[in-house]
N, C-alpha and C positions, 0 to 999 in steps of 0.2 A: 529720260530723254537722252538722245545720243549726243556725245561730246562733239562740239565743233560745228554742227549744223542743226538749226532748229527753226527759228523764224521770227522777224520783226525789225523796224527802223523808222527814223524821221529826220528830214533835212531839207535843204533847198539848193537847187543848182540850175545850170544853164539849160533852158528848155530847147528841145529839138523839135523840128517841124513835125506835125502829126500827119502821117500818110494815110490816105484813104485805102480801104480794101480794094484789091484788084477786081476788075469786072470779069464775070464768068468764073467757072470752076467752083469747087466745093467751098462752102463758107468755113473760114478758120475759126475753130472753137477750142483750140488747144492753147492753154496758157504757156507763157515762156518758162522754160526750165533752166536751172543753173547747170552749166557744164564745166565750169572751172572758176577757181578763186585764187588770187594772189594778193598778199602773201598766203601761202598754203595754210589752211586752218590747222591749228595745233603746233605750228612751227615757232621756233625761238631764234633769238639773235638777229631779228629783222632790223635793217637800216632804218633809223628814226626818220629819215627824209623820204621814205618810200611812199608811193601812192597805193591806193587800193583798187584792184581791177576785178570785176566780176563778169564772166562770160556767160551768155545765154544761148539757148538753142535756136534763137531767131532774133531779128532786129527788134530793139526795144525803143519805146517812146520816152525820151528823157524828161519831158514835162511831167509825166505821170509819177516820177520819183519824188517830186517836191513834197516836203513835209513827211516823208516816209523813212528818212534815214536818221539813225541815232548812233553815236559813238560814245563809248564809256571807257575811261573818263572823258567828259565833254571836251571837244576840240573845235577850234574855229576853222571853218572850211574856206579854202581858197576858191575852188571850183568843183562842180560836179557836172559831168557831161556823159551823154550816151552817143557812141559812134558805132553804127551798125549793131552788131551783137554784143558789144562791150560797154559796160558802164564803169566810169572811173571817178574816184574821189581823191582830191588833193587837199592838203591842209596848209594853212598860212605859216605855221611854225612846225618845227620838228616834234614828232610824237614823244611823250615822256617815256622814261625808262620804267616800264611796267607792262602788265598784261593789257592788251587792247581788245575790247569787245565791239564788234560791228553788227548792227541790226538794221535790217530793212523790212518794214512792215508790209504785209500783203496789200495788194491793190495796184501795184505798178503794172503797166500794160505793154504789150508788144505793139508793133506798128499797125496791127489790125484792131487795136483797142480791146484785145482779150486780156482780162486781168489775171495777174498772178495770184493764185489762191493760197500760197504758202508764204510765210515770212521767212527771212533768211537771217541766221545768226551764226557767227563764227568768232574764234578767238585766235590771237597770236601774241607773241611777246617780243619786245625790243630788248629784253635781257636774255640771260641764258636759261631761263626756266619759266613755265607758266604758273600762275597762281593756282593753288590746288584746292581751294575751298569750295564746298558745295552746300547748298541749303535746298531741301526738297520736301514735298508734301503733297497734299491733295486739296482741291477746292470743291466744295459741295454747295448746292442750293437746296435749302430745306432738307438737308441730310441726304440728298441724292447727288452722286458725282456729276459735276457740271463741265461738260466738254467745251462750253462757250466761255468758261471762266478765264480771267487773265490776272496773273499775280504780279505784284510790283514789290521791289526791294528798295528800301530807302536807308541810306547811311545817316546816322544821327549821332549827336554828341550827348554827353551826360546832362547837359543843360536843356536841350530841346527834345529829349527822348520821350516826353509825354505830350508833345505838341501834336497838331493835326498833320499827320504824315500824308494824307491824301492830297495836300497842297504842296508838298515838298518835292524837290527835284529828285527824280527816280535815279537809282543806281543801276538797276537792271529791270528787265521785263521778261516774264516767262509765260508762254501760252500753255494751256492745259491740253492734255491728251484726251482720248475718248473716255478714260476712266477718271478724269479730273486731275490727274497727276501733273506736277510741275517740278522743274529743277532749275536752280540758279547755279551756273557753273563758273569755274575759273575765278573764284572770288579771293580777295586778299585774306591772308591768315595772320594779319598784323595787329589784331585786337580791335579792328574797326567794329563799331556797334551798328547793328542793322535792326530795322523793323520791317514786318511783312504785312501787306494787305492785298485784298483781291476784290474784284467786282465782276458782275455778270455782263459780259460784253455782248448784249443782245443785238445791237445793230452792226457788230463786227467791224467797227471803225477803230478799235484798240484805244479809244479814249473814253474815260469815265464821264458819264452824263448824269449828274445828280438830279434826282427827281424821276428820271426815266430808267435808270439802272441802280442796282443795289450793291452795297459793298460791306465788307467787314474787315476790321483792323485787328490783328493779334496784339494783345496787350504786352506780351513779353518782348524783351530786347534780346537779340541773339549776337553772340560774339564768336568769331572764328580765330583760333590761334594755331601755332605750330603743333600744339599738343591735342587740339581738337579741330580738325580740318573739315569735319562733316557734321551737319545737323539734318536729321531726317525724321519722317513721320509726322510732320506738321499737318494739322487739319484745320481748314478755314471753312466754317459753315456760314454761308451767306443767307440772310433772311430779308424779307420785306418788312421794314420796321413798322409799317402801318397795317400789316395783315392781321385781321381779327383772330383772337384766341377763342378757346372753348373751355367751358367749365361744367363739371358734373359733380353731383354729390347726392346725399341722402338726408332727409329731414325726418326725424322720429317725433310724431305728435303724441304728447301725453295729456293734452288738454281735454280730450273726450268731447270736442265740439262737433265732430263729424264733418269737418270741412278740410279739404286737401290743403296742406300748407303751401306757403309761397316763399320765394327768395327775392330779396332786394339787394342789388349791388350798387353802392353809391361811390362815384369816383372821388379820389383824393387829389385830383389834378384839376386845374382850371379848365373851364369850358367843357367839362365832361357831362355826360347825360346818364342819369340812373338807369339801370337795367333791371326789369322786373320779369319774373317767370313763375308760373305755378307748377308745383310738383304733381305727380300722378297720385293715384290712390294709395300707392305703397310708399310714398315719400320721395321717390326718385325724381330728380330734376336735371335738366340740361340747358345750358345757355349756349346755343349753337354759334353765335357770333358776338364777341364783345371786344371793343377796342383795347389794345395793349395799354397797360398802366396798373396803378395800385387802387384797390377798392376796399371799402368796408362791406361786410356781409351781415345782413339781418335776416333771420328766418322767422316767419310769423304766420298767424292764422288771420287771413284777410276777411274778417267778419263783415266789414262795411263794403267790401268789393271795390275799394278805391285805390288799390295798389300801393297803399301806404300803411306803415305800422303806426296805429293810433289807438283810439278808444271807441267803444260802442255802448249804447244804452243798456243798462242792467235790466233784463226782462222782469226781474222780481222786485225792482225798486226804481221807480221813474225819476227819483231824485239823485240817483247815483249812476256812475259809468264804470265800465270795466275796461281794463287795458286788454287789447288784443294780445293773446299769448305770443310771446316772442322769445328769441334767443339771439344774442350777438356773438358772432364768430370771434374768437379771442385774438386772432392774428389778422394782419393786413393780407388781403388776397392779391398777390402779384401775378399779373397776366402777361407773360412774354408773347411777342408776336408769333402767331401761327401755331401755338402750342396748346395741348389739352391739359387742363389742371383738374385733378381729382381731389376734392376736399374731404376732410374727416367728417364723420357723421355729426349732425347737430340735433340736440334734444330740446323740444319746446315744452315748458311746464305750463300750468294753469295760470290765467290772468288774475289780477287783484283789483279790488274796488278803488274808486277815486271819488270822493265826495265833491259835489259842485256847489 
């Protein structure tokens, strides 16, 4: 991503009157474009009492900027206002001596109510240098690059580094490019600990909606220092945690009963439902959709055709029963969301008698 300009914000300010489109002439369908920014992105030594001014290609609607502006580190706003083609941000107190990141999320509008389709992000410093740290990577959904993804960076301490970062105050936001790539720029290299998470921003509102959108949090904590100013190559693969998985395997029948073997997967979690499937004549079986979770696996010959591993009457002795030939898979079968699991072959031996 290019340093200095990229896109996103959230804030509240003084609303300007919404003007109606003029009558006659072609309909305005061109979103407002940024034509200038003060302080200049990438500049240093900025007066701590400066305001922020963003110029657009046409008049903008001040009301539309509400809740779209974010400043990092967080600062309390005095006022935000739009006057003709310019949008201004003022703070109640002087900016701190550090690198300042300003982000305006997409969705602001011009006076014809045409929405800006790109977020705006830029950096400047009130000291004599910009923070030089970067963290970059790629967001994927089910292993496919996700251009709708949105990555968030959260500063944590050693105490809360294992907490729920999806509820924590964000330190930065990064939108993904067409190839799912993202970059957090101008980060401090003072040993601050960060965690990274991402979600599928399907409704394009830049807000995570649990239940409607999916997210993944990287377990690792990342620290930038003067000796290591850049971390790259992070991969965040987002999945639907409820997406069914798939299981395939082979059952070798040594019982000589001439019945195609069956597979029974019994869940080891509450409220789960057993999954039963019959193999083909060669012993191959496939479970096309099974809820994620842990299962026990029993392969057996379903002589009674009741989908259960049990007993059946001994044809040669009416006073005895025989166990349906079976084999218990030695390991718990863990089914991740949306993944295909291929099991090792299972061998079924002959059944044994059970006196009644």
